[in-house]
N, C-alpha and C positions, 0 to 999 in steps of 0.2 A: 919879927913876926909881921909887923906892919909893912915891912918891905915886900914880903911875899904876897901879901894881899893886894898890894898896889900893882904888882906885876901881873897877877891873874886878871885884875880889872882891865888892864891895858890889852890883854890878849882877847878878852871878850868883846872889846870894841871893834867894830868893823871899819875898815878904811872907806873913804868916800867912793872909791872906784867899785869896790865890792858892793856897796849899797846901790850904786847906780845899776849895776848888772842885775842885781836881784829885782830891782823895780821893773826893768825891761822884760825880764823873764816872766814876771807876774803879769805884765800887760799882754804879752803874747799868749800866755795861758788863758787869759780872759777872752781874747779874741777867738782862739780855737774853740773854747767852750761855747761861745755865742754862735759860731758858725755851725757847730755840731747840733746845737739845739734848734736853730732856725731852719736846717735842712739845705738841700742844693738850691742854688739861685734859680729864679724863674727864667724861662726861655726868653731870650731877647726878641722883641717884635721885629718881623721882616719888613724891610722898606717896601712901600707900595709903588708900583710902576703905573704911571698914568697911561691909559689906552686912548690912542687918538684914532678916530675913524675918519678916513678920507673918502669923500663922496665924489666920484668922477661924473662928469656930465654924460648923459646917455647920448648915443649917436642919433642923428635926426631920423625920424621915421621915414621908411621908403615911400616914394610917391605911389599913389593909387594905381592899380593895373589899368592899362589902356583898354578901352572897349574892344569887343571881339572884332569889330570891323577894321581896326587898325592894329594888327598883330605883328607889325614889322619888328618892334623892339620889345622883348619880354620884360616884365617887371623884375627888378633885382630882388633876390632872396637873401642877400647878405649886404653888409655895409659897402658903400660905393667904392671905398679905397681898396677892398679885398676882391673885387669882382673884375674879371677881364672883360673888355668890351666885346660884345657879340660880333662874330664875323659876318660881313655882309653876304646876303644870299647870292648876289650876282656880282662878279667882278666889275670894276668900273670900265674895263676895256670893252665889256660886252654891250655898253651903251651905244658904241659905234657899230653900225652894221658890218658884218664880216664880209671880206671880199669874196668873190666867187672862186671855187676851187680851180686850180690850174688844169690845163688840158693834158699836160704830160705828167708822169710821176715825178714827185718832188725829189730833189737831190737829198742824199743821206750822207753824213760824214763818214769818211773812211775810218778804219779801226785805229789808225795812227795819222799824225799830220802828214800831208802830202810832201813829197821830197823835192823833186825838181820841177822845172817849168812844164814838162809834159803832163805830170799828174794834175797840175793846177789849171791846165788849159781847158779841159773838158769836165763838166760836172759829172759826178757819180750818180747814177740812177738807181732807184730802189728795185731790187730783184725780189721775186717771190721767195719767201723763206722756204728752206728745204730741211727735211722732206715735206712735200706738200701732201695734204690728205688725198688718199686714193691712188697715189703714184708709187707706192712701195709694196713689194711682195717680200714677206719674211720667210726665210728658210734656214737650214742649218749652217749655210755659209755666211749669211748676213743679209742686209737689205738689198733687194734687187729692184731695178726700175721696172715699171709696167705701165701700160695704158690704163687709165682710170675707167671704171664702169660707164661713166658719162662721156667717154671718148677723148678726154684730155690726154695729150701726149707729153712726156717729159721734155722733149726738145722744144716744144712751144711754151710750156709753163715756166721752165727755168731759164728761158732766153732773156737776154738783155733787151729792154724795149728799144725799138728803132722806128723812126717815122718812115713808113713805106712810100709816102709821097715825096720824099727827098730825091730829087732827080739828078743831083750832082754825081760825078764819078765816085765810086766807092773803093776803098782799100780796106783789107782786113789783115791784121798782123797776129800771128799765133806764136807765143813763146812756150816751148815744150820742155818736157823732161824735168818739171819742177818738183820740189819736195825733198831732194837729197841734201842740198845746202840751205841751211836756214837763212844765211845772209843773202844768198842769191834769190831765194824765194820771197823773202820779205821785201827786197829791193824791187822785184818785179811787181809785187802787189801794190806797194806804196808809191813807187816813182813813175810807173806807167799809167796813162789815163785809163779809165774804165772801159773804153772802147776796145782795148787790146784784149784778145782772148788768151786765157792761160790753160795749158794742158799739164796735168799732174800724173806722175808715175804711180802705179798701184803699189810699188815696193817701198815708197817713201814712208818715213815715220812722221807722226804729227799731222796727218791729213785731217783729223777731226778738228784741228785748230786752223790749218791753212785754208781749207775750203770755205768755212764761214767768213774768214777775214777777206779772202779774195772776192767773194760775192758781196760782202758788205761794202767793199770799195768799188763795186759796179762791174767787176770782171765776169764775163761769161766763162764757164769752166768746161773743159773736155777731159776725158780719161784717155791716157796713152796706153794702147794695147801693144805689148811686146810681141813681135812676129819674127819668124825665122828669116834672116837675111840671106845667108848662103852657108855653105858647109864650114867655112872658116870663121863664121861669126860667133861671138860669145853670147848672142841673144838666146840661142837655143839652150844654153846652160842655165838660164834663169828659170826659177820655179814657175810653173803655170804658163810659160810662154806658148804661143800658138805655133805648132810645128807640123810640117808636112809628113813627118814620119809616124805620127800617131793617127788613130782613127778619127773620123768626124765626130763621133759620139764623145770621145775623150777631149777633143778640142772644145766642144760645147760645154763640157764640164769645167774645163779650164777657163773658158770665157765667163761662166757664172761666177767663179771665184774672183776673177778680175773685176767684174762689174759690181761685186758686193763690197768693195773696199771703202767706198764713200757714196754719198748721195748729192744731188743738186747739179749734176752735169747734164748738158744738153745732148751729148753724144760722145763718140770715140774717134780717135785718130790713131793711125798705126805708127809705132816706133820701130824703125828699121822695116823689115818685111819685104825686101826686094824679091826674094824667092817665093815667099808664101803668097803675097798679093798677086803674083803673076799666074798662079795656078787656080783656075776657076773652080775645080772640084774641092779645093781647100777653102777658098774665100766665100763661096756661095752660102754654105751653112752658117758661117759667121755673120754675114750681112743679113741673111734672112732672120736670124735671131735678133739682131739689132732693130730690124724693121718691126718685129712682133712686140718688142718692148718699147716702141715709140721713141727711138733715138735716131740721131743723124750720124753720118759718117763723113769724116774729112780725110781724104787721101793725101798723105804728106808728101807725095811725089818722089819717094825714094826709088821707084822703079819706073823705067820708061815703058815697060810692058805690063803695067798693072791692069788687071781685069775688073777693078772695082767700079769704074764708071759704067761699063756695059752691064754688069750685074745689077748695079743700083737702079739703072733705068728699067730693067726687066722686072725687078721686084717692086718698084715704086718707092724705093728707099730715099728719103731726103739726103742728098749727098753733094759734095763739092770737091774740087781738086786744087791743090796749091800750084802756083806757077814757078816759084823759086824759093831757095833757102838763102837768107840774107847774110849769113855769117859762116859760110864754108871757109872763108878766110877772115879770122877774127881780128880785123884791124879797122881803125876809124875810116880810112879812105875807102877800103873795099866795101864796108857796110854802107857808107854814104852812097857809093855808086849803085849798089843794088837797090837801095831804097828809092833812088832816083829812077831806076828802071821800073820799079813797081808803080811809081807815080805816073810815068809815061804810059805804061800799059793800061792803067785805069782810065786815062784820058782817051785812049784808042778804043778799048773794048767796053768801057763802062764800069768795069770792076776788075780787081786783082787781089789775089790772096798770096801771102808769103809767110814763111815760118822761120823761126830762129831759136836759139838756145839761150839760157840765162847767163851768158857771159857778162861781166861788168861793162865791157865796151859795147855790147849789143844793147843792153838796157839804157846806157847813156845815149847812144845815137838814136835809138827808137824814140826815147822821150823827147829829144830835141826836135826830131823830124815831125812827129805827130803834132807838136805845138804849132807848126807852120801850115798844117793842112787846111784849116778853115779859111785862112786868108788867100790860099791858092784855089779855093773853090772845090775842094775835095772833101768827101765825107769819110770819117773813120767809122767802120761798121763792124759789129760782131759777126762771127761765122754764121750764126743762125740767119742773120739778115741776108748774107750772100747766098745761102741755100734757098731762101724764099725767092730771091730775085731770079735765080737760075731755074727754079722749078715753077715760077709763076704763081706761087701760093701766097 
């Protein structure tokens, strides 16, 4: 009996480990009970951020405005470093008295740099811009030249300036049939001096560009009129060519179309036309119309029987004739010989006119030859100056 009691007493006793666990559980229960009673923890205070105020120094106050009597420099309305300096009212160069204006028109640069020696030998002179006010008649075909109400004629207004008091022998060179080849046309414009006259075909493309370029380079400009040469010539097959087979009224209508292709020319010259220019009944209406429109006419010398000189004198048309073609044989030696003949004729008669075509060799030889004229005592003149000399105007 005593043994059983002792065993039960031993079972009722807790081991030290169990006692420790019970103590910890009791402690945790007390903590939980305390937290539940005291409620959620108070919100933690936020840290304070110190605010630093930086005070920048103010810009200096602007200087007081100048009195009204000295208003050259206005008072600044913003800080000095943000304001651009005022522009001076008068450039410093104006403090030096300007030189008197030149007696002759000032040179103007060509549309492109000059090519060879011939183009650089003579300065380009400023030509009156085209079309000039009052010198254009508008119609269904295009702009036609006319004499202005105040009497100004295109052949005088569009002419290249020339000193009439120049008593040296004169030569005029005309390069014709331009506008078909861009390379040849640009070479004639840029490589020849401005004193060389250029004649353009009405059938060429790009005339609205070529004519201003030529005149900007100082070249006087002519319009080439296609005329019937003979029965075997191809000129008659060109549209609007002047033909003996059509009526004078139709030829005048064709002439209006040809004249309306561009503006700024001083007159016309015939392209071909050996047959047409020899017939007075065909040429007279054409030359009379050119006279009424204030133009000059240059006979290119394609016919030994041309009636243009006689008709021009009767009509009072400003006109001239060429003495020779310089490149019937397009070689250096042949062209040089003909240019020498032009030079000799100018010394004997006082003036000589020659025509050529825009072959590369022609442009090369004319450029080289014209560069030597000044030192030889010969003047290179535009066609309009030759017309004035021969008409005494």
